[in-house]
C-alpha positions in Angstrom: 41.7 38.1 -16.4 43.9 35.9 -14.2 42.1 33.7 -11.9 40.3 30.4 -11.8 36.9 29.4 -13.1 34.2 31.0 -11.1 31.7 28.4 -9.9 29.6 27.6 -6.9 31.2 24.9 -4.7 29.9 21.7 -3.3 28.1 23.5 -0.4 25.8 25.0 -3.0 25.4 21.7 -4.9 24.7 18.9 -2.5 23.8 16.6 -5.3 27.3 16.7 -6.6 28.7 16.2 -3.1 26.6 13.0 -3.1 28.1 12.1 -6.5 31.6 12.6 -5.1 30.7 10.3 -2.1 29.6 7.8 -4.7 33.0 7.9 -6.4 34.6 7.3 -3.0 32.2 4.3 -2.5 33.3 2.9 -5.9 37.0 3.4 -4.9 36.2 1.5 -1.7 35.1 -1.5 -3.7 38.3 -1.4 -5.7 40.4 -0.9 -2.6 38.7 -3.8 -0.8 39.6 -6.0 -3.8 43.3 -5.6 -2.7 42.6 -7.8 0.3 41.2 -10.9 -1.2 38.8 -12.2 -3.9 36.5 -14.1 -1.6 36.1 -12.3 1.7 38.1 -9.0 1.3 36.6 -7.5 4.5 38.1 -10.3 6.5 41.4 -9.9 4.6 41.4 -6.2 5.6 40.8 -6.7 9.3 42.5 -10.0 10.1 46.1 -10.3 11.4 47.7 -11.6 8.1 50.4 -9.2 6.9 50.7 -7.9 3.4 53.7 -9.8 1.9 53.8 -8.2 -1.6 57.0 -6.3 -2.4 58.6 -4.5 0.5 55.4 -4.2 2.5 56.8 -6.7 5.1 59.9 -4.6 5.5 57.8 -1.4 6.0 55.5 -3.2 8.5 58.5 -4.5 10.5 60.2 -1.1 10.6 56.9 0.6 11.2 56.2 -1.6 14.2 59.7 -0.8 15.6 59.3 2.9 14.9 55.8 3.2 16.4 56.8 1.3 19.6 59.9 3.5 20.0 57.9 6.6 19.4 55.5 5.7 22.3 58.6 5.3 24.5 60.7 8.4 23.7 59.2 10.4 20.9 61.5 9.1 18.2 61.2 6.4 15.5 65.0 5.7 15.3 66.3 2.7 17.2 69.2 0.1 17.2 67.8 -3.2 16.0 69.9 -6.3 16.8 67.5 -8.7 15.2 69.2 -8.3 11.8 72.7 -7.8 10.4 74.4 -8.1 13.8 72.7 -4.8 14.8 72.0 -1.8 12.6 70.3 1.6 13.1 66.7 1.8 12.0 66.4 5.4 11.0 64.3 7.6 8.6 67.0 7.0 6.0 66.6 3.2 6.1 63.9 2.7 5.7 62.1 5.9 4.6 59.2 3.9 3.1 58.1 2.8 6.6 57.0 6.4 7.6 53.4 5.7 6.3 53.4 2.5 8.4 54.5 4.5 11.4 51.7 7.0 10.7 49.2 4.1 10.6 50.5 2.3 13.7 51.3 5.2 16.1 47.7 6.3 16.5 46.5 2.7 16.8 48.4 2.3 20.1 50.5 -0.6 21.4 47.6 -3.0 21.8 46.6 -2.9 18.1 47.6 -5.7 15.7 50.3 -4.1 13.5 49.3 -5.9 10.3 45.7 -4.9 10.7 46.5 -1.3 11.4 48.8 -1.3 8.4 46.2 -2.7 6.1 43.6 -0.2 7.3 46.0 2.6 6.6 46.6 1.3 3.0 42.8 1.2 2.6 42.4 4.8 3.9 45.1 6.1 1.5 43.2 4.4 -1.4 39.9 6.0 -0.3 41.6 9.5 -0.2 42.6 9.3 -3.9 39.3 10.6 -5.4 39.0 13.2 -2.6 42.6 14.5 -3.4 41.7 15.0 -7.1 38.4 16.7 -6.3 40.1 19.0 -3.7 42.8 19.9 -6.3 40.1 20.6 -8.8 38.2 22.9 -6.4 41.5 24.6 -5.5 41.7 25.5 -9.2 38.1 26.6 -9.2 36.5 23.8 -11.2 32.8 23.4 -10.8 31.5 20.4 -8.8 30.6 18.2 -11.9 34.2 18.7 -13.2 35.6 17.9 -9.8 33.6 14.6 -9.8 35.1 13.8 -13.2 38.6 14.6 -11.9 37.9 12.2 -9.0 36.9 9.4 -11.4 39.9 10.1 -13.6 42.3 10.2 -10.7 41.0 6.9 -9.4 41.5 5.3 -12.8 45.0 6.6 -12.9 45.6 5.2 -9.4 44.7 1.7 -10.6 46.7 2.0 -13.8 49.7 -0.5 -14.1 52.5 1.9 -13.2 50.8 3.2 -10.1 49.6 -0.2 -9.1 53.1 -1.6 -9.5 54.3 1.2 -7.1 51.6 0.2 -4.6 52.5 -3.5 -5.0 56.1 -2.7 -4.3 55.2 -1.0 -1.1 56.2 2.6 -2.0 53.3 4.1 -0.2 55.4 7.0 0.9 55.9 8.0 -2.7 52.2 7.7 -3.5 51.2 9.7 -0.4 53.6 12.4 -1.3 52.3 12.6 -4.9 48.7 12.9 -3.6 49.7 15.7 -1.3 51.7 17.4 -4.1 48.5 17.3 -6.2 46.5 19.0 -3.4 49.3 21.5 -2.9 49.3 22.5 -6.5 45.6 23.1 -6.4 46.1 25.1 -3.2 48.7 27.3 -4.9 46.2 28.3 -7.6 43.5 29.0 -4.9 46.0 31.0 -2.8 46.9 33.1 -5.9 43.3 34.0 -6.7 41.8 34.0 -3.1 44.6 34.4 -0.6 42.5 33.7 2.5 43.0 31.8 5.7 41.2 28.6 4.4 43.5 28.5 1.3 46.6 29.0 3.5 45.5 26.2 5.8 45.1 23.9 2.8 48.6 24.6 1.6 50.1 24.2 5.1 48.3 20.9 5.8 49.3 19.4 2.5 52.9 20.6 2.9 53.2 19.1 6.4 51.9 15.7 5.2 54.0 15.9 2.0 57.2 16.5 3.9 56.4 13.6 6.2 55.6 11.2 3.4 58.7 11.8 1.2 61.0 14.9 1.7 62.9 14.3 -1.6 59.6 14.4 -3.5 58.7 17.6 -1.7 62.1 19.2 -2.4 61.3 18.5 -6.0 58.4 21.0 -5.8 60.8 23.8 -5.0 61.3 24.8 -8.7 57.5 24.9 -9.2 57.0 26.9 -6.1 59.8 29.3 -7.2 58.3 29.9 -10.6 54.9 30.4 -9.0 56.3 32.9 -6.6 58.1 34.9 -9.3 55.0 35.0 -11.4 52.5 35.9 -8.7 54.6 38.0 -6.3 54.1 41.4 -8.1 50.3 41.0 -7.8 50.2 40.7 -4.0 51.0 42.7 -0.9 53.2 41.8 2.2 50.6 39.6 3.8 50.6 37.2 0.8 54.4 37.0 0.8 54.4 36.3 4.6 51.8 33.6 3.9 54.1 31.8 1.4 56.9 31.9 4.0 54.5 30.7 6.6 53.5 27.7 4.4 57.1 26.6 4.2 57.5 26.9 7.9 54.2 25.2 8.7 55.3 22.3 6.5 58.7 21.9 8.0 57.9 22.6 11.7 55.8 19.5 12.5 58.4 17.3 10.8 61.6 18.7 12.4 61.5 15.9 15.1 62.3 13.3 12.5 63.9 15.4 9.7 66.7 16.0 12.2 67.4 12.2 12.2 67.0 12.1 8.4 69.7 14.6 7.9 71.9 13.2 10.7 71.9 9.7 9.3 72.0 10.6 5.6 75.7 9.7 5.5 74.8 6.1 6.1 73.0 5.9 2.7 74.8 3.8 0.1 75.1 4.7 -2.7 74.8 8.4 -1.7 73.0 11.0 -3.8 75.8 13.3 -2.6 78.1 11.4 -5.1 77.0 13.4 -8.1 77.4 11.7 -11.4 77.8 13.9 -14.5 74.6 15.0 -16.0 73.5 13.0 -19.0 74.3 14.4 -22.4 71.4 16.4 -24.0 70.5 13.8 -26.7 70.4 11.0 -24.1 68.3 13.2 -21.7 65.8 14.2 -24.4 65.6 10.7 -25.9 63.4 9.6 -28.7 59.7 9.7 -29.2 59.5 6.0 -28.3 61.0 6.8 -24.9 58.0 8.9 -24.0 55.5 6.3 -25.2 55.6 4.7 -21.8 55.4 8.0 -19.9 51.6 7.9 -19.9 51.9 4.3 -18.8 48.2 4.0 -18.2 47.0 2.5 -21.5 44.0 4.0 -23.1 43.1 6.0 -20.0 46.6 7.4 -19.7 46.8 8.6 -23.3 43.3 10.1 -23.1 44.2 12.0 -20.0 47.5 13.1 -21.5 46.0 14.5 -24.7 42.9 16.0 -23.0 45.1 17.5 -20.3 47.3 19.3 -22.8 44.1 20.7 -24.5 42.6 21.5 -21.1 45.6 23.6 -20.1 45.2 25.5 -23.3 41.5 26.0 -22.6 42.3 27.3 -19.1 44.7 29.8 -20.5 42.4 30.8 -23.3 39.6 31.4 -20.8 41.8 33.7 -18.8 42.7 31.3 -16.0 46.4 31.7 -16.4 47.4 30.9 -12.8 45.8 27.4 -13.0 47.2 26.8 -16.5 50.7 28.0 -15.6 51.0 25.9 -12.4 49.6 22.8 -14.1 51.9 23.1 -17.1 55.0 23.8 -14.9 54.2 20.9 -12.5 53.5 18.4 -15.3 56.5 19.5 -17.4 58.9 19.4 -14.4 57.6 15.9 -13.5 58.5 14.7 -17.0 62.0 16.2 -16.8 62.6 14.5 -13.4 61.3 11.2 -14.7 63.7 11.4 -17.7 66.5 12.3 -15.3 65.5 9.3 -13.2 66.0 7.1 -16.2 69.3 8.6 -17.5 71.1 10.1 -14.5 72.5 7.7 -11.8 72.3 10.4 -9.1 68.5 10.4 -9.3 68.2 6.7 -10.0 69.2 6.2 -6.4 65.9 7.7 -5.2 63.8 6.0 -8.0 63.0 9.4 -9.7 61.7 7.5 -12.8 58.6 6.7 -10.8 57.5 10.3 -11.0 56.2 9.8 -14.6 52.7 8.8 -13.6 52.5 12.0 -11.5 52.7 14.0 -14.8 49.6 12.1 -16.0 47.8 12.6 -12.6 48.4 16.4 -12.8 46.8 16.4 -16.2 43.6 14.8 -14.9 42.4 18.1 -13.5 42.6 20.1 -16.8 41.1 17.1 -18.6 38.2 17.2 -16.3 37.9 20.9 -16.8 37.8 20.5 -20.6 35.3 17.6 -20.6 33.1 19.3 -18.0 33.1 22.5 -20.2 32.0 20.5 -23.2 29.3 18.7 -21.4 28.1 21.9 -19.7 27.3 23.2 -23.1 25.3 20.1 -23.9 21.8 19.4 -22.7 22.7 16.0 -21.5 26.0 17.1 -19.9 24.9 16.5 -16.3 23.5 13.1 -17.2 26.8 12.2 -18.8 28.7 13.1 -15.7 26.3 11.2 -13.5 26.7 8.2 -15.9 30.5 8.3 -15.5 30.1 8.4 -11.7 27.6 5.5 -11.8 29.8 3.5 -14.2 32.7 3.9 -11.9 30.7 2.7 -8.9 29.6 -0.3 -11.0 33.2 -0.9 -11.9 34.2 -0.7 -8.3 31.7 -3.3 -7.0 30.6 -5.3 -10.0 32.1 -8.4 -11.5 33.7 -6.6 -14.4 37.2 -7.3 -15.9 40.0 -4.9 -15.0 39.5 -4.9 -11.2 42.8 -4.9 -9.3 44.3 -8.3 -8.3 44.7 -8.9 -4.6 47.9 -8.2 -2.7 49.6 -11.2 -1.2 48.4 -11.7 2.3 49.9 -13.9 5.0 52.4 -16.7 4.8 52.0 -19.7 2.5 51.8 -23.2 4.1 55.4 -23.8 3.0 56.6 -20.6 4.7 54.7 -21.5 7.8 56.5 -24.8 7.9 59.9 -23.0 7.6 58.9 -20.6 10.3 58.0 -23.5 12.6 61.3 -25.2 11.9 63.3 -22.1 12.7 61.3 -21.6 15.9 61.6 -25.3 17.0 65.0 -26.4 15.7 67.1 -23.3 16.6 67.8 -21.5 19.8 68.3 -17.8 20.6 72.0 -18.2 21.5 73.2 -17.7 17.8 72.2 -16.1 14.6 70.6 -17.7 11.5 72.2 -16.8 8.2 69.6 -16.8 5.5 70.3 -16.7 1.8 68.7 -13.7 0.1 66.4 -14.1 -2.8 66.1 -12.1 -6.0 63.7 -9.2 -5.4 61.9 -10.0 -8.6 60.3 -13.1 -7.1 56.8 -12.4 -5.7 56.6 -12.3 -1.9 60.4 -12.3 -1.6 60.6 -9.9 1.3 58.4 -11.9 3.8 61.6 -12.9 5.7 61.7 -9.3 7.1 59.0 -10.5 9.5 61.0 -13.5 10.7 62.2 -12.0 14.0 58.6 -11.3 15.1 57.6 -14.9 14.1 60.5 -16.8 15.6 62.2 -14.6 18.2 65.6 -15.3 16.5 68.3 -13.0 15.1 69.3 -13.1 11.4 72.0 -12.2 8.9 70.2 -11.5 5.6 66.5 -11.7 5.0 65.9 -8.0 5.6 66.5 -6.4 2.3 69.5 -7.2 0.1 69.1 -3.9 -1.7 68.9 -1.8 1.4 70.7 1.6 1.2 73.0 1.0 4.2 76.3 -0.7 4.5 75.1 -3.0 7.3 73.6 -5.3 4.6 77.1 -6.0 3.4 77.1 -9.1 5.4 75.0 -11.5 3.3 74.7 -14.8 1.5 73.6 -14.2 -2.0 74.2 -15.2 -5.6 76.8 -17.8 -4.8 78.7 -15.3 -2.7 79.3 -14.7 1.0 79.9 -11.1 1.9 80.4 -10.4 -1.7 83.2 -13.0 -2.2 82.7 -16.1 -4.4 82.5 -19.3 -2.5 85.7 -20.5 -4.1 87.7 -17.6 -2.6 86.9 -18.7 1.0 89.1 -21.1 3.0 87.7 -23.3 5.6 89.4 -21.3 8.3 88.0 -18.0 6.9 84.6 -19.4 6.9 84.9 -20.6 10.5 86.2 -17.2 11.5 83.2 -15.5 9.8 80.8 -17.7 11.8 82.7 -16.9 15.0 82.6 -13.2 14.3 78.9 -13.1 13.5 77.9 -16.0 15.8 76.2 -18.0 13.1 74.6 -21.2 14.3 72.4 -22.1 11.4 72.2 -21.4 7.7 69.1 -21.3 5.5 70.2 -22.2 1.9 67.8 -21.5 -0.9 70.1 -22.5 -3.8 71.8 -25.8 -4.6 75.2 -24.0 -4.8 75.0 -22.5 -1.3 73.7 -25.8 0.2 76.5 -27.7 -1.3 79.2 -25.2 -0.2 78.1 -25.1 3.4 77.6 -28.9 3.6 80.9 -29.6 2.0 82.4 -30.3 5.4 80.1 -32.7 7.3 82.1 -32.2 10.5 81.2 -28.4 10.3 77.6 -28.4 9.0 74.9 -30.9 9.3 71.5 -30.9 7.5 68.5 -30.5 9.8 65.7 -30.6 7.1 64.5 -29.6 3.7 61.6 -27.2 3.2 60.0 -25.2 0.4 59.7 -21.5 -0.3 59.1 -21.1 -4.0 62.0 -23.6 -4.4 64.0 -26.0 -2.2 65.2 -24.7 1.1 67.9 -26.5 3.2 68.4 -25.8 6.9 71.9 -26.6 8.1 73.2 -26.6 11.7 76.8 -25.5 12.3 79.0 -27.4 14.8 80.6 -24.6 16.7 80.3 -22.9 20.1 77.4 -20.4 20.1 78.0 -17.2 21.9 77.7 -13.4 21.3 80.9 -12.8 23.3 83.9 -13.2 21.0 86.6 -12.5 23.6 86.3 -12.4 27.3 83.3 -14.0 29.1 79.8 -12.9 29.9 76.2 -14.1 30.0 73.8 -12.3 27.6 70.6 -11.8 29.6 68.8 -9.5 27.2 69.3 -8.2 23.6 66.6 -6.2 21.9 66.0 -2.7 20.5 65.8 -1.2 24.0 68.9 -2.5 25.7 71.6 -5.1 25.8 72.3 -6.6 29.3 75.3 -8.6 30.2 75.9 -10.4 33.5 79.0 -11.9 35.1 81.2 -10.1 32.6 85.0 -10.5 32.6 87.4 -9.1 30.0 90.2 -11.0 28.2 93.0 -11.0 30.8 95.6 -10.1 28.1 93.8 -7.0 26.7 91.2 -6.0 29.3 88.6 -6.0 26.5 85.3 -7.7 26.0 84.4 -8.2 22.3 80.8 -8.7 21.3 79.3 -10.0 18.1 77.3 -6.8 17.6 77.9 -3.9 15.2 79.2 -0.7 16.8 77.1 2.4 16.2 77.8 5.9 17.6 75.4 6.7 20.4 75.8 3.7 22.7 75.6 4.5 26.4 76.9 2.1 29.0 76.3 1.5 32.7 78.4 1.5 34.8 80.3 4.5 33.5 83.7 2.9 34.2 83.1 0.7 31.1 84.2 2.4 27.9 82.6 1.6 24.5 85.0 1.3 21.6 85.2 0.0 18.0 86.7 -3.3 16.8 87.4 -2.8 13.1 87.5 -5.6 10.5 89.1 -5.1 7.1 86.5 -7.4 5.6 83.4 -5.6 7.1 82.8 -1.8 6.6 81.1 -1.7 10.0 83.2 -2.3 13.1 82.1 -4.5 15.9 81.4 -3.5 19.5 84.2 -3.5 22.0 84.0 -2.9 25.7 87.0 -1.9 27.8 86.6 -3.1 31.4 88.7 -2.3 34.4 87.9 -5.8 35.7 85.1 -8.3 36.2 81.6 -6.8 36.3 78.4 -8.3 37.7 76.1 -6.4 35.3 76.6 -4.2 32.2 73.7 -2.4 30.4 74.1 -0.9 26.9 71.5 1.4 25.4 71.4 3.2 22.2 70.2 6.8 22.6 70.4 8.2 19.1 73.0 10.9 19.6 
C-alpha cells in the first residue's frame, strides 16, 4: 500500500469543521493581541504604522510599489526621497512584496498603514488553515487536522517565528506557509491526481513564488526526489500535470520576476559570489548546535519527537508517499538551516531562518500520531475537543504566554523630531540622518520620514540594505565608511555640495561634535530625543540640486523630475545634478542626452545632462528598461 490515510473529509464531519473554525477564532485572539493590549481592534484599524523591525521599510516600499502598479503595472520605480535616488525593485526590498499584495487591492484611497496591518492579521488567521489543509492533503482525518491546526498555531507564536514576524520578514513566513500547503498537495496529487489536487498545487506555487522565490527554489530538490519516486507509478497526464504546476506557479509572477532577475546584479553582497562550502565537521556540527533547531521550547521539542515517530507510523501504516515527502522536506530544511549558519553564500539570504520550518513540517505527522492514539481511546474525540477549546481560551483569555504587541505609531519624542524636520527645514536640500544600530527596538521608523515630512534624506532607510546606494551614510563615527579623522574640511564641504546636504541629524555625541566643530559651517537648531539624544544641525552653504550649470527644480518625485530655465555650464555644455544615475532614464526634449558623472568615492555615478544650450523645460522619467 502506498497512499495516504483514508478518512472522510470535513464535508462529512461538519462538527470538526466547526472545531477548525474555533481554532481560527482562537488564532484571531492571539493575532489581535499584536495590535495593542488595551484596544487591539482600534490598533488594527487606525492609521498608526507598525514600527517594529523592518515593517516601516516594507510599508514605505509597499506604498511606492502599489501606487506605481496602479499607474503602469509595475512595482519598480526610481525613488529620489532617499540616498540621492535609488531604484526600488523586487531585489531591494524583496520583503515589501506582501505589503504590495495587501495595498494593491486596497486601492489608492486606502490608508496604507491600515491596509498593511489588516494584511498581517489575515496572514496570521491563515496559519491554522494552512496546517489543516496540509493535513487533509496527506489524508489525515478531520480530528487530526484540527490538532495540526492547533500545533501549527503554537509553532507560529513560538520565539523563533515570532522574532521573524517582529523583524518584518512576512515574505519568508508566507512562503513557508505556502510550502507547507504545497507539500501536502504533493502527497494528495500522488494518491489522487485529480483536478482539485492540481489546483491546490498550482495556487500554492503561485503564491509561494510571489512571496519568496529563493525559498521556492529551495523546494526544487524535494520536488525532484518526489518526481523520481512517483513518476513510474503514473501515466502521461500526471507528468504533464507536474510540468503544468511549475508553469502555473511561474506564469502569474513573470511580470515581477523579470525585474527581480534584471536587477539581481545590484544586490550587495551577491549570492553569485560563491564562498567555499564549509568543511564537513563544521557543517554537521555538534549535538548542542541542534538544540536550538526546534527553537520552540517544550512545544518545539514535543513536535520534533512526535513528528519523527509520526513519520515512522505513516510509513509503517503503508502511507509511504506522505512519510517520504515529510521526511525529505524536514531533512532538507535542517540541511539548509545548517548551511545558513555555516556558509556565507546562504547567510546572505538568511537561510538559517528555515530551521523553524522543519519543526512546522513535523506538526502534521505529530497530529497524525496523536490522533491515531486518541482514536483508539474512548475519550479521544473529547481530548481533541479539549485541545481546541483550550487553544480558544488561550487565544482570548488572560493567560500568560500571549504574544506581546508590536510597536505601533511614533513615540512623542519621535513626533517632536518629525515636527522639527518639517518646520525647521525646507525641500531645497537633503537631510543627512545618522543611522542607528538595527538591534535597537523601533530603529527603522525613519524609513517613513519622507511621507511624514516631504523632505529628502541620506540615511535612515536601512543601513544594512543589499544595494550599493546605501554606501552614502553617517554611521558608527564614519561618513561614507571613512572615519571622521580622515576627512578634511574641504572634503566635507565637497561631500555636502555633491549630495546637497542642508541639515544633519546626529544621534551620537561623536557625530554631533564632528559636524559642529566648525561653527561657521554648522549651527545647532535644537536638541531632541529618540531613544537617546538627537542634535539637529543646519549647514551654512548654498542649497541646490544643480551642481554645475543653472536650473530651477520644479518637481522631484518617483514619477518625474522637472527642471525649468535650465542652462549648461558654458565651459562644458553640461548640467550636473545631485541625483544618482540609473540606467533607464528618459529625457524630454530628446536633444538632451543623459550621461554619468562618476566619483571615485561613490560606487554610484551622479546624473549628468548634456545640453545644446539653454532649455525652458526638461522632464526626466525613469521607465525601468
